RONUNU-95192 format. One record per residue (C-alpha): y, z, x; residue in one letter. Coordinates in steps of 0.25 Angstrom, whole numbers, padded with zeros to 4 digits, always signed. Each point is the difference from the previous one (the first is absolute). Example, Ala and Ser with C-alpha at 12.3 -4.5 7.8 and 13.67 -1.06 7.14 Angstrom:
REM residues 2
-0018+0031+0049A/+0014-0002+0006S/
REM end
This chain:
REM residues 604
+0211+0533+0368M/-0015-0001+0000T/-0006-0009+0010F/-0007-0012-0006D/-0013-0001+0008S/-0006-0012-0007K/+0012-0009+0002Q/+0001+0004+0015F/-0015-0003+0002L/+0001-0013-0006S/+0009-0005+0011S/-0006+0007+0012V/-0006-0008+0011S/-0015+0002+0004S/+0004-0002+0015S/-0001+0011+0010P/+0013+0009+0001G/+0007+0013-0002V/+0005+0007-0012Y/+0010+0011-0002R/+0001+0008-0013M/+0014+0005-0003L/+0005+0011-0010D/+0012-0001-0009E/+0009+0003+0012Q/-0006-0011+0008S/-0006+0010+0009N/-0014-0004+0006T/-0011+0008-0006L/-0012-0007+0008Y/-0002-0012+0009V/-0014-0007+0000G/-0006-0013+0005K/-0011-0009-0006A/-0008-0011+0003K/+0002-0006-0014R/+0013+0006-0005L/-0002-0003-0015K/-0014+0007-0001A/+0005+0012+0008R/+0012+0002-0008L/-0008-0002-0013A/-0009+0011+0003S/+0012+0010-0001Y/+0003-0004-0015F/-0014-0003-0005R/-0010+0008+0008G/-0005+0015-0001Q/+0010+0008+0008L/+0000+0014+0004N/+0010+0010-0005T/+0010-0001+0012K/-0001-0015+0001T/+0003-0001-0015Q/+0012+0009+0002A/+0006-0009+0011M/-0002-0012-0009V/+0007+0006-0011G/+0013+0001+0009R/-0001-0015+0004I/+0013-0008-0004A/-0002-0012+0008D/-0010-0006+0010V/+0005-0008+0012Q/-0010-0010+0007V/+0000-0006+0014T/-0010-0012+0002V/-0006-0001+0014T/-0009-0011+0006R/-0011+0010+0003T/-0006+0013-0003E/+0003+0004+0015T/+0015-0003-0002E/+0000+0008-0013A/-0006+0012+0007L/+0010+0000+0011L/+0012-0002-0010L/-0006+0011-0009E/+0001+0010+0012Q/+0014-0004+0004T/+0005+0002-0014L/-0007+0014-0001I/+0006+0004+0013K/+0014-0005-0004Q/+0000+0005-0015L/-0009+0013+0001R/-0005-0002-0014P/-0004+0013-0007P/-0014-0005-0005Y/-0004-0006+0014N/-0008+0007+0010I/+0010+0004+0011L/-0002+0005+0014L/+0011+0007+0008R/+0009-0010+0005D/+0002+0003+0015D/+0013-0004+0006K/-0006-0002+0013S/-0013+0002+0007Y/-0004+0009+0012P/-0003-0006+0014F/-0001+0005+0014V/+0011-0007+0008F/+0001-0003+0015V/+0013-0005+0004T/+0002-0011+0011D/+0014+0004+0004R/-0003+0013+0008H/-0007+0002+0013P/-0007+0012-0005Y/-0003-0003-0015P/-0004+0011-0010A/-0010-0002-0011L/+0009+0001-0012E/-0003+0002-0015Y/+0008-0011-0007K/+0001-0005-0014R/+0003-0015-0002A/-0001-0010-0011R/+0001-0011+0009Q/-0003+0001+0015R/+0010-0005+0010S/-0002-0006+0014D/+0005+0013+0008D/-0014+0005+0003G/-0014+0002-0004R/-0004+0005-0014Y/-0014+0006-0002L/-0004+0001-0015G/+0004+0002-0011P/-0007+0013-0002Y/-0005+0005-0013P/+0009+0012+0000S/+0011+0007+0008S/-0010+0011+0003G/-0010-0010+0007A/+0011-0005+0009V/+0005+0014+0004R/-0015+0004+0003E/-0002-0012+0008S/+0013+0002+0008L/-0004+0015+0002A/-0014-0004+0006L/+0006-0011+0009M/+0011+0010+0006Q/-0011+0010+0002K/-0009-0009+0007I/+0009-0009+0008F/+0013+0009+0001H/+0009-0011-0006I/+0014+0005-0003R/+0005+0002-0014N/+0015+0003+0003C/+0012-0008-0005E/+0006-0010+0010D/+0013+0008+0000S/-0008+0013+0004V/-0008-0007+0011F/+0013-0006+0006A/+0006+0014+0002H/-0012+0008+0005R/+0001+0007+0014S/-0013+0008-0001R/-0013-0001-0008P/+0000+0005-0014C/-0010+0009-0007L/-0009-0013-0003Q/-0003-0001+0015Y/-0003+0015+0001Q/-0010-0001-0011I/-0006-0012+0006Q/+0004-0010-0011R/+0010-0008+0008C/-0001-0005+0015S/+0016+0002+0001A/+0004-0015+0003P/+0014+0005-0002C/+0001+0007+0013V/-0009-0010+0008D/-0013+0009+0000Y/-0008-0013-0003I/+0002-0014+0005S/+0004-0011-0010A/-0013-0007+0004E/-0009+0012-0003D/+0008+0003-0013Y/-0002-0014-0005R/-0015+0001+0003R/-0001+0012-0008D/+0009-0006-0011L/-0009-0013+0000E/-0013+0009-0001H/+0007+0007-0012A/+0003-0013-0007V/-0014-0005+0002M/-0006+0012-0006C/+0009-0002-0012L/-0004-0014-0001E/-0015+0005-0001G/-0003-0003+0015K/-0003+0014+0004S/-0014-0003+0005E/+0006-0010+0010S/+0011+0011+0004V/-0012+0010+0002T/-0007-0009+0009Q/+0012-0002+0009E/+0003+0015+0001L/-0015+0003+0004M/+0001-0011+0011E/+0013+0006+0005A/-0006+0014-0001M/-0011-0004+0009E/+0009-0007+0010K/+0009+0013+0000A/-0012+0009+0002S/-0005-0009+0012Q/+0013+0000+0006A/+0000+0016-0001L/+0012+0000-0009N/-0006+0010-0009F/+0013+0004-0007E/+0001-0015-0005E/-0015+0000-0003A/+0001+0012-0009A/+0012-0005-0007R/-0007-0013-0003L/-0012+0008-0004R/+0008+0007-0011D/+0005-0013-0005Q/-0014-0005-0001V/-0005+0012-0008Q/+0012+0000-0009Q/-0002-0015-0003L/-0015+0003-0003R/+0004+0010-0010Q/+0010-0009-0006L/-0011-0011-0001Q/-0010+0009-0007Q/+0010+0004-0010R/+0004-0014-0003Q/-0013-0007+0001F/-0004-0007-0012V/-0008-0012+0003D/-0007-0004+0013T/+0003-0015-0003G/+0015+0001-0003G/+0006-0006-0012G/+0013-0001-0008D/+0000+0004-0014A/+0008+0007-0011D/-0008+0008-0010I/+0005+0003-0014F/-0007+0011-0008A/+0004+0004-0014L/-0003+0014-0006A/+0003+0004-0014Q/-0001+0013-0008R/+0006+0004-0013P/+0015+0000+0001G/+0000-0005+0015A/-0002-0012+0008L/+0000-0002+0015G/-0002-0012+0010V/-0003+0002+0015S/+0002-0011+0010V/-0007+0001+0013L/+0004-0009+0012S/-0010-0003+0010V/+0004-0009+0012R/-0009-0003+0012D/-0010+0009-0006G/+0010+0012+0000R/+0004+0008-0012L/+0015+0000+0001L/+0003+0008-0012G/+0001+0000-0015A/+0011-0001-0010R/-0002+0005-0014H/+0007-0004-0013H/+0000+0005-0014T/+0004-0011-0009P/+0001+0001-0015K/-0009-0007-0009N/+0009-0001-0012D/-0008-0011-0007L/-0014+0007+0002D/-0005-0012+0008L/-0014-0001+0004P/-0002+0006+0015L/-0004-0014+0005E/+0013-0006-0006T/+0008+0012+0005L/-0005-0001+0014L/+0003-0015+0000T/+0014+0003-0003E/+0001+0010+0011V/-0006-0010+0010V/+0009-0011-0004S/+0013+0008+0000Q/-0004+0007+0014Y/+0000-0014+0007Y/+0009-0009-0008F/+0010+0010-0005G/+0002+0006+0014Q/-0001-0007+0014P/-0013+0007+0005H/-0008-0006+0012N/-0013-0006-0006V/-0013+0003+0007P/-0012-0009+0000S/-0007+0007-0011E/+0004+0008-0013V/-0010+0009-0005I/+0001+0007-0014T/-0008+0011-0007S/+0000-0008-0013H/-0002-0015-0002P/+0014-0007-0002L/+0002-0009-0012D/+0006-0011+0008D/-0006+0003+0014S/-0001-0015+0003E/+0014-0003-0004L/+0005+0012+0008I/-0008-0005+0012A/+0006-0014-0001E/+0014+0005-0001A/-0002+0010+0012L/-0006-0011+0008T/+0012-0009-0002Q/+0010+0011+0003Q/-0007+0005+0013A/-0004-0014+0005G/-0015+0005+0002K/-0012+0001-0008R/+0000+0014-0008I/-0012+0006-0007R/+0002+0008-0012V/-0013+0007-0005T/-0006+0013-0006S/-0014-0003+0004Q/-0002+0005+0015V/-0011+0006+0008R/-0001+0007+0013G/+0012+0006+0007H/+0009-0007-0011R/-0007+0008-0010A/+0003+0012+0008Q/+0015-0004+0000W/-0001-0002-0015Q/-0006+0014-0003Q/+0010+0006+0010L/+0011-0006-0009A/-0006+0005-0013I/-0002+0014+0006T/+0015+0000+0004N/+0004-0005-0014A/-0008+0011-0007E/+0005+0011+0010Q/+0014-0004-0002Q/-0001+0000-0015L/-0007+0013+0000A/+0011+0006+0009S/+0011-0006-0009Q/-0007+0006-0012L/-0002+0014+0007A/+0014+0000+0004N/+0006-0003-0013Q/-0009+0008-0010T/-0010+0010+0006Q/+0008+0006+0011L/+0012+0003-0008T/-0009+0006-0011Q/-0007+0009+0010R/+0012+0005+0007F/+0007+0003-0014T/-0013+0007-0004A/+0000+0008+0013L/+0015+0004-0003Q/-0004+0005-0014K/-0012+0007+0005A/+0007+0008+0010L/+0012+0002-0009G/+0010-0006+0010L/+0014-0004-0003A/-0001-0013+0008D/-0011-0010+0002T/-0006+0003+0014P/+0003-0012+0010Q/-0009+0003+0012R/-0014+0007+0001L/-0008+0004+0012E/-0014+0004+0001C/-0008+0006+0012F/-0015+0000+0003D/-0009+0004+0011I/-0012-0008+0006S/-0010+0003+0011H/-0015-0001+0003S/-0005+0014+0002H/+0013+0004+0007G/+0001-0013+0009E/+0012-0008+0000A/+0008+0007-0010T/+0011-0008-0006V/+0010+0003-0011A/+0006-0011-0009S/+0014-0001-0007C/+0001-0011-0011V/+0013-0003-0008V/+0002-0005-0014F/+0013-0004-0006D/+0003-0008-0013H/-0005-0013+0007Q/-0014+0006+0003G/-0006+0004+0013P/+0011-0001+0011R/-0009-0003+0012K/+0011-0001+0010S/+0002+0015-0001D/-0015+0003+0001Y/-0003+0009+0012R/-0012+0006+0007H/+0000+0013+0007F/-0010+0002+0012R/-0003+0015-0001I/-0002+0007+0013E/-0002+0015+0004G/-0007+0005-0013V/-0014+0005-0001A/-0010-0011-0004A/-0001-0001-0015G/+0012+0009-0003D/+0007-0009-0011D/+0010+0011-0003Y/+0005+0000+0014A/+0000-0015+0000A/+0008-0001-0013M/+0010+0011+0006Q/+0002-0009+0013Q/+0002-0013-0008A/+0010+0006-0010L/+0007+0008+0010T/+0002-0013+0009R/+0004-0008-0012R/+0010+0010-0007L/+0007+0003+0013K/+0004-0014+0000R/+0005+0001-0014V/+0007+0013+0003K/+0008-0006+0012S/+0003-0013-0009G/-0008-0009+0008E/-0010-0003-0012A/+0003-0002-0014V/-0004+0012-0009A/-0010-0002-0011P/+0003+0004-0014D/-0014+0005-0002I/-0010+0003+0011L/-0015+0000-0003I/-0011+0006+0008V/-0015-0003-0002D/-0009+0012+0001G/+0003+0010-0011G/+0005+0014+0000K/-0002+0002+0015G/+0007-0012+0005Q/+0011+0003-0011L/+0002+0014+0006N/+0001-0005+0014M/+0010-0010-0004A/+0008+0011-0007R/+0000+0008+0013E/+0006-0012+0008V/+0010-0002-0011F/+0004+0015+0002K/+0000-0001+0015E/+0009-0012+0001L/+0009+0004-0012D/-0003-0012-0008I/+0006-0001-0014A/+0002-0011-0010N/-0014-0006+0002I/-0011+0003-0011I/-0013+0003+0005L/-0013-0004-0007L/-0014+0003+0004G/-0012-0009-0005V/-0014+0006+0000A/-0013-0007-0004K/-0007+0005-0012G/-0014+0006+0001T/-0006-0014-0003T/+0010-0007+0009R/+0002-0011-0011K/+0013-0007-0002A/+0008+0007-0011G/-0005+0014+0002L/+0009+0004+0012E/+0007+0013+0000S/+0015-0001+0002L/+0009+0011+0005F/+0015+0000+0000V/+0007+0008+0011E/-0010+0012+0000T/-0015+0001-0002A/+0002+0008-0013D/+0008-0011-0007N/-0009-0010-0005P/+0004-0014-0005L/-0009-0005-0012D/+0000-0015-0002L/-0008-0008-0009D/-0010-0010+0007P/+0007-0011-0006A/+0014+0004+0004S/+0008-0010+0009P/+0006+0012+0008A/-0015+0003+0004L/-0003-0014+0003H/+0012+0000+0010L/-0004+0013+0006I/-0015-0006+0002Q/+0005-0013+0005H/+0009+0006+0011I/-0011+0011+0003R/-0011-0011+0002D/+0009-0008+0008E/+0003+0011+0010S/-0015+0003+0000H/-0003-0015+0004R/+0012+0000+0010F/-0005+0013+0007A/-0015-0005+0001I/+0006-0013+0006A/+0008+0008+0011G/-0012+0009+0003H/-0010-0011+0002R/+0010-0008+0009A/+0002+0013+0008Q/-0015+0003+0001R/-0004-0014+0003D/+0010+0000+0011K/-0005+0012+0006A/-0015-0004-0001R/+0003-0014+0006R/-0006+0001+0014T/-0008-0013+0000S/+0004-0010+0011T/-0004-0015+0001L/-0010+0002+0011Q/-0008+0009-0009D/-0002-0010-0010I/-0014-0008+0001P/+0003-0015+0002G/+0014+0002+0006I/-0001-0004+0015G/+0011-0003+0009P/+0003-0014-0005K/+0001+0004-0014R/+0008+0013+0003R/+0010-0008+0008R/+0001-0010-0012E/+0003+0011-0010L/+0010+0007+0009L/+0007-0013+0003R/+0000-0004-0015F/+0006+0013-0005F/+0008+0003+0012G/-0008+0013+0003G/-0009+0011-0005L/+0010+0005-0010Q/+0001-0014-0006G/-0015-0001-0001V/-0001+0014-0007Q/+0010-0004-0011K/-0007-0014-0003A/-0007-0003-0012S/-0014-0006-0001R/+0005-0013-0003D/+0010+0000+0011E/-0011+0004+0010L/-0009-0011-0005A/+0012-0010+0004R/-0002+0004+0015V/-0007-0011+0008P/-0015+0004+0002G/+0000+0011-0011I/-0008-0003-0013N/+0001+0007-0013A/-0012+0009+0003S/+0006+0004+0014L/+0014+0002-0006A/-0007+0010-0010E/-0006+0008+0011S/+0013+0001+0008I/+0008+0004-0012Y/-0011+0011-0004R/+0000+0005+0015A/+0015+0001+0001L/+0003+0005-0015N/-0012+0008-0003G/
REM end
């Protein structure tokens, strides 16, 4: 039976409300809201529609309408229905069953910092969050346990310990289970950790610095050293998390689109600290404009799921209903909420960071799905392999006229660069500039671990350096009796241009000719360039460490008072050396110009 749109429209109200489009089986196709229902619904049957919307309209067998008093009520009802019905043509975000928090119980004398998911918070302790992702929670917990030695064991394990566990041995726990720390001192450390998670790390740092000075004056140097280490770790944490000198609470939504793919990144900033990001890949089945699509995402994010609402919502594109959404969020949160895409200063930096995240996430998604698979398959065919290689490793050598020689090992798999498996090898005991001996040492150290089963064996091992390095790698293979690993050498062409490399398989007399446009060659070039970059980074770090001999008293403009402030602020000379220019400029009495002088003196 064909849906009679004319008869339906003749009786539709012009009030605000929500409509549901149903198919012949009474399944909901789409849920929408409107300020004037009649005008909005008429546009589906009289206006110029894109192909996808026309296809949906062709499936309509009935339309159900719910009139509301205000457009805000319509917005809230729309999101409730989308969450309940999950219509196929609406923008749908992943419906989390619960949200990640850091939890501190009130029912234990030595509470742990726990990862906990909860849709509704109970009154059995403190809940810090919610966090944008489980990874953000686990990273925060790991940092707090490392800095303040808060326990992370289950209560049942805690109750039956008779001696400290490994966490105490590696200085990640103060062993309250066997009374190595008093309840008062443990509570103090726990409160400091909670304050840091609440964005009050600067207050904690000031307390620790005062305690450090008191311990030093009392000649309790062991306690002063412990507090100094905590100050240094907190300064490093603040440097990584520092986003805005003036604080601020905001969620930043950024949308990126490429042919065949769509991505939305949501960055959460609380008390000026970037807590993390969450990424979504909604489907745009109706080819909605980006402004409309982002409006749907923001609406569902807050009204379809119970997220905490910050004081400001920043978007990469102007929303269709920004004022309406701001009004609804204000009612929901009980405080004034600003929704805008026009921002300046540090908020513009947040916005750009979210856009960069969305574009990067989308690029990674596309690379994983298309190019990487295509490149690995092309490499399999080029080498005549029965199976697609799963793991590639590439080695390179870097030094400056023989100084601070470092070898790099980078790893690629079907997800791209596997950075957790990257390794630097500090080369020692070889003649300056002897790249062959350096490669021999790095490969021997790596492949011995493969031989013993301590490390995963690559399917293909690539050496950058041409025939000489390939021959050296072959000797290492023979010496260690390595089999079932394909050896590939890469030599730069005479012009050193990309695409003109010479490739050799197993031996120097077995060249591999690949077209410059070959995806297999692109994969080899990618991993070769990455190993070169990683080797240079390792070499520079090693060289700069060896050359770093400057001390604070050698720097013009740094007298006893400023030197004392620097050491106090960062907890010691090592903390000063690791500080960035911006961090140095935050020290009382240190302006931007002096911070630049200090940074150059300590870092070259």
